[in-house]
N, C-alpha and C positions, 0 to 999 in steps of 0.2 A: 313861733308856733312849739318848737324847742322847748324854752322853761313853759309854758303851759302842758303842757306831755310830763315836764319832773314835776309842777304843783301836782295837777290829779295824780301822780304815782306815792308822792309823799304825802299827798291826804288817805288813799284809801289805805299802803300801808300803815300807818298810824292811825287808821281806824280801827283798823282792825287788831292791831296791835294791845289795842287797847283793851279795845270791849271783845276782841273774841280769843285770844288768845287764853292758851293754859302756858301756866307759868312754871318755868324747871328749873333745875337745878336749888331748888329748893329759897328762890328767890320769891320775894313776898312780895305783894302789891301796898303798897302805902299810903296812906290820905293822911292828908296836911290840912286842916281847913274846909277850901274846895277843891283842894285838888288829889290827883289820881297819878301815880311812878309806877311803873310794872319794869323790873329789867332781867337781864336776864347775860350769866359769864360761860363763858365757856374759858380752859386752858387747853395747851396743847403742848406735847412736852414732845421732843425725838430729841434724838443722839448724832450729830454731824458723822461717816461714816469714812466724805471725801470730798479735798475742794480741788477746782479745778481753777486754777486765776484766773487761765487766756480764757478760758469759754466763760468762765465766771459760771459758774455749775457747782452748788452745793447739794453732795448727795446725804439723803435725813433718813434715819430708821428709828418710827415711830413704833411705842410700848406695846402694839401687838405684832412687832416685824414688818413692817413693809419696809421694805427701804423706796424715794422716791428721789429724783430728781429735779433739784429748782434755779431757775435760771434765774441769779442777782441783776439785779440795775449797775449804771456806773454809779447812780451818783449814791450808792453804800461802798462813801469811800474806807470803809476801813470791813471789809474784807479782807484781806490782807491778814489780820488779825483772825483773821476764823483757822481754825487748829481738828486733827478728824480726836475723837471726841467729847471735843465740846456740848455741852447743853445747851440746846433753843430751844429760849419757850413762849410762847404767844397765846395771845390774850388775849380775847371777843368780847365786847361788852354792846349792848344793843341795849337801848332803855327811851321809856316813853313815858311824859307828864301829858298831863290830861287836869288844863285850872278852869274854873269855867271864872269868865273877864264879867266884867262890869261895859253894859254896852255906851257906846261913843268911843271905846279905846282906841288905842291906835292898831290896825290888825295887822299881826305878828307874822306877820308871812313875811319868809326869806330864811336864806343859811349860809351856811359861816364852815368854813373846813382850815382844822391846825395843822402843820407840820412838825415836829421834834423830833430831832436826827442827832444822836452822839459825835459830838466833838475827831477830828481826826484824828487818826493814831489813841484813839478809846476801844473799845471792845463791841465791836455793831451794838445800834440798838438803836428804836427812837416810835416814836408814838404819831399814827393820825388819827384826826375825829372831824369827824365831819357833823354837826348839828342844821335842824330844818325847824321850823318852824311855819304852823297854817291858822288860818281862822276857823274856825266852823258855826256852826249855826243849826242848834235843839230844833225839828222841823215836825217831828215825831218819839212817839213816846209808846210802850205798846209792854207794858210793865209786866202780862200774863204771861207773854208769848221770850218777854226779856230782850226785847229786844232796843235801841235807839236809830232813829233815822236821823243824820248828818248832812245841813250842806257845806260843800266844802266852795274855797275860795274861786274856782271855777263857774258856779252856778250848778253842780250836779250831786241829785243827794244820795246817797248810800242807807245803807243800809244795814245793823253789825248789831251780834244777838251778845252780851253783856254776860261780861264771865263771872262775875258778881250783883247776883239783885239788885243786893243794898246799894250798887251804884246808882242807879237807875231814880231813888231820893233824891241824892245830888245835885240835880238836873230837875229841870220845867222846861215847859216849851218857851220858844223863843230865844233861852239861855247864848250867851255866847261861849265854845269853848277855846284855851289854847292849847293848841296841840302839837306837842314841842320830841321832836322823835331824831335820837342820838345815839351811833354808834363809831367806840370806839377800836383799835388795833393797835399792839404796843405787843412789840419785837424788840428780847434781849436774848446774848446769849453771853454764856458762862462757863467757867470751868471747872469740871465733875468734880465734887467732893470726895 
């Protein structure tokens, strides 16, 4: 039951991201062959105000002057290296890739998570990446309205508005699409320059 719900959520998120979202931060959609890729990157920086090693709480001050406490888990083994004045940089990436696949290709449903951490003794840092893929079938196209209806692996159909209508020219009824949604978060701590 839970796996089916996750599949539905990923399908809806991917369809909405690809077909209905405005791109931000100047990120362009690119096309290569019959694929579409959209991505968004956000970068946040804050200065360490204080570190409570016993309670594992780091106090950060952002560019707007807002101060917040963050509880740091025990898996962050390099917390003792963090000092007041250090700069914490967090990068977020979300991207969606859509590719028309040949009929009969194996279904692309699935997911993976990758975690990379700094080695003990290094300045704290790491990255986590989550990637989910699904296959959807084009069930309806409305070029005048700029919409496409996609049927996901759960058999449900979602109608989405296409951001760039010329992308409707790249698909036809019955096409199978491989939709891959990627999220990545990277954190690093550095000494001020």
